[in-house]
N, C-alpha and C positions, 0 to 999 in steps of 0.2 A: 267615562272610557273605561272599557274593557283592557283588560292585562294584554301585554301583546304576546306573555305565553304562558301557559299553566304552571302554578305553584305545585310542585307534587308533596312537601315536609317543608314543616317550619323552618331548616336548617338552609330551604333555599330561598327564604325571606329576606327583600332586600335591607341594608342594615336603617334602622331605627335612626328618625332626624333628630331626636331626642334624646337619644344617648348618648355617654360620655366623651369627648376627645378623645383621641387618647395624647398620650404624651406627650408634648416638643417642649423642642427647650428655649425657643423663643415661645412667649403665650401666646395663644389662639386672640384671647382676650384685647390685644392688638387689634386684629381686624373687627372684633366686634364694635369696639369703643368708635374707630371710625368710622365704622359704618352709620352708628350713630350721628356722630357728629357730624358727619357730610349731609345724611337724608336730613336733620333738625335746621342746618346751614341753608339747605335748597328751599325747602319751608318756610324757612322764613323771610327767605330772600323775595321768594316767590309769592308768599303773601303782603308783605310789605308794597309786593309792585302792584298788586290787586287793590289794594287799599286807595295807592300814592293813584291811581287810573281812574279808581271811582268816583273820588274826593276831586281830583284836578284836572280829569281829562288830559293828563301828561301820567308819562310814562319813564321810568327810572330809564337812562338808556344803557346802562353797565351790567342789568339784572339778566340780561338774554345770555353775551356773552359770559357773564360770569355760572352761570346754571348748566353752559355745555359742558365748559370745562369742570363742575361737579359732576356731573353724569358720567363723565371719560371717567374721573377717578372714585368713583364708588365702584364703575366695571371693573375698575382694577384693582380697587381692593377686594371683592366681592371674589374675583377670580383667585386671588391671594388666599382667601378663605377655603375656597373650593379646592384646591389644590390641596391646601396646607390637610383639609378634612376627608381629603379622598373620593369628594363628591362632583368633582368634572365627569364632562357626556362620554362616555366608552360604548362600547358594545356590546350588551351585557350578554348576548349568549354565546363570542366569543372570550369576554372575560370573566365571566362568574360560572363556566364549566369546563368538567375536565378536571383532571387530578390537582393537587393543591400547589403538587409543584410548579404545573403549568400556568396558574392562575397567579401564584406568586410573580414569576418570570414574564407575564405579558405586564403584569402589575408597575414592576419594575422598570420594565420597559417603555411603557405609559409615562412614569413620573422621568426618565432622562431624558425623553423627546421633550415634554414639556420644560425641562430645563434647557436642553439645548434652544430650543425657540427662542424664550424670554433671557437667556444671556443673549443671544445673535440679535435682539432687539433693544434689550440696554445698551451694547455697544454702537449698534444702528440710529439710534434715537439719541445717542449721549455727541452722534456727529451734527444730529437735527442741532442740539441747543447751543452746539459750538457754533453753528450758523450766525443763528437767531443772534446770540451775543457778540460775534466777526461782524455782522454787518447791521447793527444795532435795528433789530427790525422792530416796531412794534407794532400791536395789533387795532385789528380794522375800528372796532367797535369805538374802544376806548382811549386809546393810545396809550398802552402799559408795554410795556416791556415783554414782548412774546415768549422769552426766556423764562418769566415765570406762571406759565400756563406749560412751556414744554421740558421743562425737569420735570416731569414729576413721572415723565413714560420712563427714561430709565433707571430712578429711582422704584417705581412699584415692578418694573420690569427686573428687577435686580431682586424685589423682595419674592415677586413670584418666582425666582430661578431659584430663590435660597430654600420654598417652601418645598419646590419639586424636589430638589437633590434630598432635605431633610426626608420627605416620601420615601423617594427611591433606598436611603439608608432605613429606613426605617421596617421596608419592605422586605429587604436582604437579611437584617437579622430575626424576621419572623420564621419558626421555625411550620 
């Protein structure tokens, strides 16, 4: 696929994905290891379900529900890592052009907006978790309490908001 715009100098190249991460207060290895653990768990339960289906013509009832939950957690963990590494989606024409002060201001604005969005999501999803606990709701597939699944949205929203706030502060310090 051709690039969206021609790059005229090596200084305009996008950041190298293999480059060292910026120093953060909370280590980025947390998201990396959570990603590995969730992916391994997903692969393991899916493989176990395939084996059980192949040999018995039955399936584990809980694997689909639990796999969906793990995929949501995986997306939130990956979102946290992308925010911390400043690799979230943006329009590069505006974000990476112009004077350095404008680029820094846009980077800080974007990080602050991400912070606001996920802080609001944390508050609103906490209300959902409270409703799940209050009304003793259970999951439709296997009947476990719904808050076992929904508690992770406010937790990960707080993590993403924290990563966005850290990015906002780091972009403000950069000269």
